[in-house]
Structure formats: structure tokens, C-alpha cells
N, CA, C and O of each residue as an XYZ file, in Angstrom:
368
protein
N       0.817     -1.200      0.000
C       0.000      0.000      0.000
C       0.859      1.261      0.000
O       0.446      2.303     -0.509
N       2.030      1.161      0.561
C       2.925      2.321      0.599
C       3.372      2.702     -0.805
O       3.536      3.884     -1.107
N       3.570      1.702     -1.666
C       4.032      1.982     -3.023
C       2.982      2.744     -3.820
O       3.308      3.641     -4.598
N       1.730      2.381     -3.622
C       0.642      3.066     -4.322
C       0.556      4.517     -3.865
O       0.366      5.416     -4.685
N       0.691      4.745     -2.590
C       0.629      6.101     -2.054
C       1.779      6.958     -2.564
O       1.635      8.171     -2.711
N       2.916      6.334     -2.832
C       4.082      7.073     -3.333
C       3.948      7.345     -4.831
O       4.280      8.437     -5.293
N       3.472      6.379     -5.581
C       3.414      6.509     -7.040
C       2.154      7.196     -7.549
O       2.170      7.740     -8.653
N       1.090      7.192     -6.807
C      -0.188      7.749     -7.252
C      -0.105      9.232     -7.647
O      -0.626      9.580     -8.707
N       0.503     10.110     -6.878
C       0.575     11.506     -7.304
C       1.314     11.694     -8.633
O       0.897     12.495     -9.470
N       2.392     10.968     -8.821
C       3.141     11.060    -10.081
C       2.303     10.551    -11.257
O       2.320     11.148    -12.333
N       1.581      9.466    -11.059
C       0.724      8.931    -12.122
C      -0.401      9.905    -12.476
O      -0.712     10.093    -13.653
N      -1.002     10.517    -11.476
C      -2.093     11.472    -11.726
C      -1.566     12.685    -12.487
O      -2.198     13.136    -13.443
N      -0.423     13.214    -12.076
C       0.167     14.365    -12.774
C       0.553     13.971    -14.197
O       0.353     14.752    -15.128
N       1.096     12.789    -14.374
C       1.451     12.304    -15.705
C       0.235     12.173    -16.607
O       0.291     12.549    -17.777
N      -0.850     11.650    -16.084
C      -2.089     11.540    -16.873
C      -2.665     12.909    -17.224
O      -3.129     13.123    -18.344
N      -2.636     13.819    -16.282
C      -3.109     15.184    -16.571
C      -2.268     15.830    -17.668
O      -2.801     16.482    -18.567
N      -0.962     15.647    -17.589
C      -0.078     16.190    -18.615
C      -0.371     15.568    -19.968
O      -0.408     16.269    -20.979
N      -0.582     14.240    -19.997
C      -0.862     13.553    -21.254
C      -2.163     14.066    -21.883
O      -2.215     14.317    -23.087
N      -3.217     14.221    -21.065
C      -4.494     14.734    -21.590
C      -4.351     16.168    -22.093
O      -4.919     16.522    -23.126
N      -3.606     16.984    -21.379
C      -3.408     18.373    -21.801
C      -2.654     18.433    -23.132
O      -3.040     19.189    -24.023
N      -1.604     17.662    -23.276
C      -0.827     17.660    -24.521
C      -1.646     17.100    -25.680
O      -1.555     17.598    -26.802
N      -2.434     16.078    -25.418
C      -3.292     15.520    -26.467
C      -4.300     16.558    -26.948
O      -4.561     16.669    -28.146
N      -4.864     17.317    -26.012
C      -5.815     18.362    -26.384
C      -5.135     19.462    -27.205
O      -5.713     19.965    -28.169
N      -3.924     19.830    -26.829
C      -3.191     20.859    -27.577
C      -2.881     20.378    -28.991
O      -3.087     21.118    -29.954
N      -2.391     19.152    -29.127
C      -2.058     18.628    -30.451
C      -3.296     18.451    -31.328
O      -3.233     18.703    -32.531
N      -4.410     18.027    -30.755
C      -5.647     17.905    -31.533
C      -6.149     19.272    -31.984
O      -6.630     19.413    -33.108
N      -6.044     20.268    -31.130
C      -6.463     21.615    -31.506
C      -5.577     22.158    -32.619
O      -6.066     22.797    -33.550
N      -4.276     21.906    -32.525
C      -3.349     22.357    -33.556
C      -3.642     21.683    -34.890
O      -3.625     22.327    -35.939
N      -3.912     20.376    -34.842
C      -4.225     19.645    -36.071
C      -5.505     20.175    -36.714
O      -5.570     20.340    -37.932
N      -6.519     20.440    -35.895
C      -7.781     20.965    -36.414
C      -7.586     22.359    -37.015
O      -8.167     22.683    -38.051
N      -6.768     23.173    -36.361
C      -6.513     24.517    -36.872
C      -5.775     24.458    -38.208
O      -6.089     25.217    -39.125
N      -4.806     23.568    -38.319
C      -4.066     23.434    -39.580
C      -4.987     22.957    -40.703
O      -4.878     23.427    -41.836
N      -5.884     22.035    -40.398
C      -6.820     21.555    -41.419
C      -7.757     22.664    -41.861
O      -8.018     22.812    -43.055
N      -8.269     23.448    -40.913
C      -9.164     24.549    -41.252
C      -8.436     25.611    -42.065
O      -9.003     26.170    -43.004
N      -7.193     25.892    -41.714
C      -6.423     26.884    -42.454
C      -6.126     26.399    -43.871
O      -6.192     27.185    -44.816
N      -5.803     25.132    -44.029
C      -5.546     24.578    -45.357
C      -6.810     24.623    -46.220
O      -6.738     24.925    -47.411
N      -7.951     24.326    -45.625
C      -9.214     24.380    -46.360
C      -9.535     25.808    -46.784
O      -9.960     26.039    -47.916
N      -9.335     26.765    -45.887
C      -9.599     28.165    -46.216
C      -8.647     28.653    -47.305
O      -9.057     29.398    -48.195
N      -7.379     28.242    -47.244
C      -6.405     28.642    -48.263
C      -6.762     28.037    -49.616
O      -6.644     28.707    -50.642
N      -7.193     26.790    -49.631
C      -7.587     26.147    -50.882
C      -8.807     26.847    -51.493
O      -8.870     27.047    -52.706
N      -9.758     27.211    -50.658
C     -10.933     27.928    -51.160
C     -10.541     29.300    -51.704
O     -11.066     29.725    -52.733
N      -9.636     29.993    -51.035
C      -9.186     31.300    -51.507
C      -8.424     31.174    -52.821
O      -8.588     32.007    -53.713
N      -7.589     30.137    -52.949
C      -6.860     29.917    -54.194
C      -7.814     29.604    -55.339
O      -7.636     30.101    -56.451
N      -8.824     28.784    -55.072
C      -9.795     28.443    -56.104
C     -10.591     29.669    -56.529
O     -10.862     29.852    -57.715
N     -10.967     30.506    -55.574
C     -11.707     31.724    -55.890
C     -10.845     32.672    -56.714
O     -11.332     33.281    -57.666
N      -9.573     32.801    -56.359
C      -8.665     33.672    -57.114
C      -8.444     33.132    -58.519
O      -8.353     33.906    -59.472
N      -8.356     31.817    -58.656
C      -8.167     31.219    -59.977
C      -9.399     31.439    -60.854
O      -9.274     31.716    -62.047
N     -10.590     31.315    -60.260
C     -11.816     31.565    -61.028
C     -11.893     33.029    -61.457
O     -12.282     33.328    -62.586
N     -11.523     33.937    -60.560
C     -11.562     35.367    -60.885
C     -10.549     35.695    -61.967
O     -10.838     36.492    -62.860
N      -9.372     35.100    -61.903
C      -8.346     35.348    -62.905
C      -8.762     34.768    -64.255
O      -8.491     35.366    -65.297
N      -9.408     33.626    -64.242
C      -9.845     33.001    -65.493
C     -10.947     33.819    -66.148
O     -11.017     33.885    -67.376
N     -11.798     34.433    -65.361
C     -12.875     35.248    -65.919
C     -12.362     36.597    -66.401
O     -12.919     37.166    -67.340
N     -11.318     37.117    -65.778
C     -10.808     38.444    -66.107
C      -9.912     38.445    -67.332
O      -9.855     39.450    -68.040
N      -9.204     37.343    -67.609
C      -8.268     37.328    -68.728
C      -8.785     36.413    -69.827
O      -9.494     35.444    -69.557
N      -8.424     36.729    -71.080
C      -8.829     35.859    -72.185
C      -8.059     34.546    -72.142
O      -7.139     34.379    -71.341
N      -8.440     33.626    -73.004
C      -7.854     32.290    -73.001
C      -6.531     32.229    -73.755
O      -6.060     31.131    -74.053
N      -5.909     33.368    -74.078
C      -4.637     33.386    -74.788
C      -3.517     33.172    -73.782
O      -3.471     33.874    -72.771
N      -2.609     32.227    -74.021
C      -1.506     32.006    -73.075
C      -0.611     33.232    -72.986
O      -0.517     34.003    -73.941
N       0.035     33.415    -71.866
C       0.875     34.574    -71.608
C       2.044     34.641    -72.576
O       2.445     35.738    -72.967
N       2.603     33.511    -72.974
C       3.753     33.489    -73.871
C       3.391     34.079    -75.234
O       4.253     34.659    -75.895
N       2.145     33.945    -75.667
C       1.731     34.479    -76.954
C       1.569     35.989    -76.925
O       1.578     36.622    -77.981
N       1.423     36.583    -75.756
C       1.207     38.017    -75.643
C       2.506     38.808    -75.583
O       2.494     40.010    -75.845
N       3.631     38.170    -75.245
C       4.860     38.892    -74.996
C       5.558     39.266    -76.298
O       5.801     38.402    -77.141
N       5.882     40.554    -76.469
C       6.648     40.953    -77.649
C       8.095     40.491    -77.495
O       8.597     40.352    -76.380
N       8.755     40.258    -78.621
C      10.144     39.870    -78.583
C      10.366     38.428    -78.217
O      11.452     38.068    -77.763
N       9.364     37.590    -78.404
C       9.543     36.177    -78.085
C      10.402     35.525    -79.150
O      10.682     36.155    -80.170
N      10.825     34.303    -78.955
C      11.782     33.636    -79.817
C      11.284     33.509    -81.252
O      12.083     33.631    -82.181
N       9.988     33.268    -81.465
C       9.470     33.127    -82.821
C       9.565     34.446    -83.582
O       9.859     34.440    -84.777
N       9.320     35.582    -82.915
C       9.392     36.882    -83.572
C      10.809     37.190    -84.030
O      11.001     37.656    -85.153
N      11.812     36.938    -83.182
C      13.181     37.251    -83.548
C      13.673     36.302    -84.634
O      14.505     36.702    -85.447
N      13.194     35.063    -84.680
C      13.599     34.127    -85.720
C      12.964     34.495    -87.047
O      13.530     34.180    -88.093
N      11.806     35.152    -87.047
C      11.116     35.538    -88.268
C      11.471     36.960    -88.684
O      10.854     37.499    -89.603
N      12.426     37.564    -88.045
C      12.806     38.923    -88.393
C      11.968     39.955    -87.673
O      11.942     41.117    -88.080
N      11.288     39.565    -86.620
C      10.450     40.471    -85.853
C      11.284     41.313    -84.908
O      12.506     41.367    -85.042
N      10.641     41.968    -83.957
C      11.386     42.829    -83.030
C      12.359     42.018    -82.187
O      12.054     40.913    -81.738
N      13.541     42.596    -81.985
C      14.556     41.924    -81.173
C      14.482     42.426    -79.750
O      14.026     43.539    -79.490
N      14.935     41.596    -78.833
C      14.941     41.984    -77.429
C      15.994     43.049    -77.192
O      17.112     42.946    -77.696
N      15.644     44.062    -76.433
C      16.562     45.142    -76.123
C      17.160     44.852    -74.752
O      16.421     44.634    -73.793
N      18.520     44.844    -74.641
C      19.118     44.567    -73.342
C      18.861     45.709    -72.375
O      18.690     46.849    -72.808
N      18.830     45.436    -71.089
C      18.598     46.490    -70.113
C      19.749     47.484    -70.090
O      20.881     47.144    -70.434
N      19.455     48.704    -69.687
C      20.467     49.764    -69.640
C      21.571     49.391    -68.659
O      21.305     48.878    -67.572
N      22.790     49.651    -69.050
C      23.913     49.391    -68.168
C      24.429     47.975    -68.224
O      25.343     47.629    -67.476
N      23.873     47.144    -69.087
C      24.370     45.777    -69.176
C      25.541     45.743    -70.130
O      25.602     46.519    -71.083
N      26.453     44.860    -69.878
C      27.632     44.740    -70.731
C      27.553     43.439    -71.513
O      28.516     42.673    -71.557
N      26.409     43.193    -72.128
C      26.189     41.941    -72.846
C      26.958     41.859    -74.138
O      27.830     40.998    -74.258
N      26.686     42.710    -75.120
C      27.371     42.646    -76.407
C      28.104     43.951    -76.608
O      27.829     44.951    -75.946
N      29.024     43.922    -77.517
C      29.812     45.139    -77.791
C      28.986     46.092    -78.630
O      28.237     45.660    -79.507
N      29.110     47.347    -78.378
C      28.400     48.354    -79.147
C      29.394     49.061    -80.069
O      30.590     48.771    -80.037
N      28.907     49.973    -80.874
C      29.764     50.665    -81.801
C      30.787     51.534    -81.087
O      31.877     51.756    -81.615
N      30.464     52.028    -79.904
C      31.410     52.875    -79.156
C      32.574     52.069    -78.608
O      33.623     52.635    -78.302
N      32.407     50.730    -78.474
C      33.502     49.902    -77.989
C      34.515     49.589    -79.065
O      35.632     49.176    -78.754
N      34.152     49.775    -80.335
C      35.035     49.414    -81.453
C      36.087     50.429    -81.725
O      36.895     50.252    -82.636
């Protein structure tokens, strides 16, 4: 009987700690699931809004200076100011 009296307080505190930690982890898991669901709904809503706002033409087809244009003699890409990519007439 002495052993039970000695170990009982530790067991009770251990069980209380276990229940408290289980409750915290379950709450965290539920919060993460709710946040993921809300984020997915927001992403879907944004995708629907973007699809309705823009035409069905891919972005690559809208950009001037794409590879097909320069291969067909179309407009060439202009390098950014201050870049030292190719030599200019002043370097010659």
C-alpha cells in the first residue's frame, strides 16, 4: 500500500499532462486543417476570378520579342540599360 501512495501523485500528474498535450495537439491539427481548407478555397476563388478576367490566350503568346518573332525577323529583345552583354559601336 505504501508503493501506491508514493506513485499515485506522479501517475495522476502524468495523466493530466498527457491529456493536456493531447488536447493541444488535436487543436493544432484541427486549426491546420481549417487553415488549409480556407487557403484552398481562396486559391480556387482567385483562380476563377483570374480566369474570368483574362482571355484564353496564353501569356507566352502576348509577350513581344519572343523567340518566334526574332527568328522571323520580328522585333529583337533590347538589353537592359547598363548591361555589358554585347559590344556596341562605341567599344570598337
